[in-house]
LODO-333070 format. One line per 3 residues: number of its first residue (from 1); their letters; for each residue x, y, z of C-alpha. Coordinates in steps of 0.02 Angstrom, whole numbers, always signed. Layout:
% LODO-333070
NUM = a = X/Y/Z  ...;
This chain:
% LODO-333070
1 = mnp = +2266/-479/-1158  +2152/-629/-1160  +2160/-699/-1338;
4 = qvd = +1999/-796/-1312  +1894/-638/-1292  +1792/-597/-1447;
7 = rnr = +1791/-408/-1441  +1671/-394/-1586  +1533/-486/-1493;
10 = clv = +1422/-379/-1384  +1448/-419/-1201  +1294/-334/-1128;
13 = elr = +1135/-275/-1213  +1005/-180/-1114  +849/-169/-1222;
16 = nir = +703/-51/-1188  +727/-58/-1000  +592/+23/-892;
19 = kaf = +574/+50/-706  +443/+151/-612  +426/+193/-429;
22 = ggv = +244/+235/-406  +205/+363/-541  +387/+411/-567;
25 = hav = +471/+335/-721  +648/+318/-654  +706/+228/-811;
28 = ddv = +601/+249/-968  +636/+140/-1121  +827/+144/-1109;
31 = sln = +939/+38/-1220  +1128/+24/-1195  +1263/-98/-1242;
34 = lyp = +1440/-140/-1188  +1581/-230/-1278  +1727/-329/-1203;
37 = gev = +1874/-220/-1153  +1768/-62/-1161  +1723/+71/-1034;
40 = vav = +1554/+153/-1056  +1528/+304/-944  +1347/+320/-887;
43 = lgh = +1316/+501/-843  +1179/+614/-779  +1124/+722/-634;
46 = nga = +1064/+642/-472  +893/+570/-512  +931/+551/-697;
49 = gks = +907/+361/-685  +1086/+302/-712  +1106/+221/-542;
52 = tlm = +935/+139/-552  +979/+68/-724  +1142/-4/-659;
55 = kml = +1058/-74/-503  +937/-169/-614  +1084/-245/-708;
58 = aga = +1162/-288/-539  +1003/-373/-479  +968/-247/-340;
61 = ypi = +804/-188/-421  +684/-292/-524  +659/-239/-705;
64 = dsg = +481/-187/-746  +500/-220/-932  +633/-242/-1065;
67 = evr = +769/-372/-1073  +952/-401/-1033  +1062/-505/-1147;
70 = ing = +1234/-565/-1096  +1345/-629/-1238  +1191/-636/-1348;
73 = era = +1090/-743/-1228  +941/-677/-1131  +981/-662/-946;
76 = hir = +851/-666/-808  +925/-557/-672  +813/-545/-520;
79 = tps = +939/-545/-378  +1123/-498/-350  +1162/-685/-352;
82 = daq = +1087/-698/-526  +1199/-554/-581  +1354/-634/-507;
85 = rag = +1316/-798/-596  +1306/-698/-758  +1480/-628/-725;
88 = ies = +1422/-457/-663  +1501/-377/-511  +1474/-204/-436;
91 = iyq = +1599/-92/-351  +1508/+48/-262  +1579/+211/-197;
94 = tla = +1565/+144/-19  +1657/-17/-76  +1552/-124/+46;
97 = lad = +1707/-185/+137  +1705/-249/+316  +1824/-128/+400;
100 = nld = +1867/-242/+545  +1922/-386/+432  +2083/-400/+335;
103 = sva = +2098/-398/+146  +2097/-587/+128  +1938/-606/+230;
106 = nlf = +1856/-467/+130  +1902/-547/-35  +1810/-708/+11;
109 = lgr = +1674/-633/+121  +1517/-738/+96  +1607/-851/-29;
112 = ell = +1739/-928/+82  +1844/-1074/+19  +1824/-1235/+118;
115 = trw = +1929/-1390/+145  +1861/-1563/+106  +1812/-1571/+290;
118 = rtl = +1703/-1416/+266  +1814/-1305/+373  +1884/-1138/+317;
121 = ddh = +2035/-1162/+205  +2135/-1015/+272  +2298/-1067/+188;
124 = rmd = +2220/-1078/+15  +2123/-915/+36  +2283/-825/+89;
127 = aea = +2380/-893/-61  +2241/-856/-186  +2214/-681/-116;
130 = rkv = +2398/-636/-127  +2403/-693/-308  +2258/-584/-362;
133 = fqr = +2317/-434/-260  +2491/-449/-338  +2413/-458/-509;
136 = lnk = +2336/-286/-484  +2467/-203/-375  +2637/-283/-344;
139 = nft = +2669/-164/-198  +2514/-218/-102  +2582/-337/+31;
142 = nvr = +2500/-283/+195  +2353/-398/+167  +2331/-455/+347;
145 = ipv = +2290/-288/+429  +2110/-227/+447  +2055/-138/+288;
148 = rrl = +2008/+17/+388  +2196/+48/+399  +2222/+40/+211;
151 = sgg = +2229/+188/+94  +2085/+224/-22  +2180/+155/-171;
154 = qrq = +2223/-5/-78  +2040/-26/-31  +1997/-12/-215;
157 = vva = +2122/-150/-251  +2030/-262/-128  +1859/-220/-203;
160 = isr = +1917/-246/-383  +2011/-405/-335  +1852/-476/-260;
163 = aiy = +1762/-447/-425  +1894/-519/-541  +1936/-669/-430;
166 = fna = +1758/-729/-454  +1775/-712/-643  +1678/-552/-671;
169 = kil = +1669/-507/-855  +1562/-354/-824  +1601/-224/-692;
172 = imd = +1488/-84/-632  +1599/+47/-552  +1513/+187/-457;
175 = ept = +1626/+339/-429  +1784/+233/-412  +1900/+381/-382;
178 = aal = +1789/+483/-265  +1887/+552/-116  +2053/+484/-183;
181 = gpe = +2209/+589/-203  +2297/+611/-372  +2417/+465/-347;
184 = eta = +2280/+343/-295  +2166/+406/-434  +2304/+366/-558;
187 = mvg = +2323/+193/-482  +2137/+157/-503  +2150/+219/-682;
190 = nli = +2291/+96/-713  +2186/-44/-639  +2044/-1/-757;
193 = qql = +2162/-2/-907  +2227/-172/-852  +2050/-242/-839;
196 = kae = +2010/-174/-1012  +2164/-261/-1083  +2098/-424/-1009;
199 = gvg = +1931/-403/-1097  +1826/-348/-948  +1684/-229/-994;
202 = ifl = +1652/-85/-874  +1503/+28/-845  +1575/+182/-759;
205 = ish = +1464/+300/-659  +1560/+460/-624  +1536/+647/-599;
208 = dmh = +1720/+677/-631  +1740/+735/-811  +1927/+705/-806;
211 = dvf = +1895/+522/-764  +1762/+510/-898  +1874/+575/-1036;
214 = als = +2029/+484/-975  +1949/+313/-952  +1794/+291/-1060;
217 = drv = +1773/+237/-1240  +1593/+296/-1252  +1480/+408/-1149;
220 = svm = +1294/+377/-1121  +1197/+520/-1045  +1030/+505/-956;
223 = kng = +908/+641/-904  +739/+620/-819  +745/+431/-843;
226 = klv = +775/+439/-1030  +932/+412/-1131  +990/+573/-1212;
229 = gty = +1118/+484/-1320  +1276/+379/-1331  +1432/+447/-1415;
232 = stq = +1614/+400/-1438  +1709/+495/-1305  +1837/+551/-1434;
235 = dvt = +1699/+632/-1538  +1625/+748/-1405  +1689/+890/-1298;
238 = ede = +1663/+916/-1112  +1545/+1061/-1150  +1442/+949/-1264;
241 = vlg = +1430/+815/-1130  +1380/+945/-1001  +1248/+1009/-1123;
244 = mii = +1174/+833/-1131  +1177/+816/-942  +1103/+987/-901;
247 = lgk = +991/+1023/-1050  +958/+850/-1121  +1024/+919/-1286;
250 = qpp = +1113/+810/-1412  +1270/+888/-1489  +1227/+950/-1664;
253 = gka = +1307/+860/-1809  +1374/+716/-1704  +1328/+536/-1744;
256 = qae = +1285/+420/-1601  +1395/+267/-1573  +1319/+95/-1553;
259 = rpa = +1490/+16/-1525  +1670/+70/-1487  +1749/+173/-1625;
262 = tpa = +1903/+61/-1629  +1940/-109/-1552  +1976/-83/-1367;
265 = r = +2157/-110/-1319;
């Protein structure tokens, strides 16, 4: 655990975010927050607005109105580079890995380390990559074969390593266990728990209710571009979450949660 992380200070605040495509309000006045060491599951049917909301935080779509605050400071995120400078990294279902390159090359793709003579510093990249891979999975040693030959779980290690090597404090994870078997799904779950312990905040987009209840601290449900509500995961049932997703109906008698119920561990 990183002792320097203030887990009581809000890591991300999305305030009154709006996005329209033509006459369609894809995201309509949505406010969410995220604390260090917390997983917030962002749920909803296809077209609910969850992916659009996260793509605005990642700099892939411009925000029409509203504001983003990172560690209490207003952030102007217009491009993916802006997001990366703010400590935000995205791990999409497709992982965006170059299949013909090995894990080391993928880790530094577009951000290669150079020698003082401005040539590729292959030795340093290899050493740095092995350190971060070992940090996440001590059994991951075949780092010099093309990533197309890796298992789905190993590919996730590469994608997550790329994010944390470049000091991401905020991760957007889109269906991180899709198409993985039970063993690899468990491995990704362990990676997420490790990142939480280090104070990384995670927005998790998932259709897998088992993942949602196993990994998240709070659930935020969207429908038709609007936020239905945000609740502590421990306070709601799967049926209540499905009711929010399908019907846009808040669970009766349940208080919404503006922050984690207990300090994240």
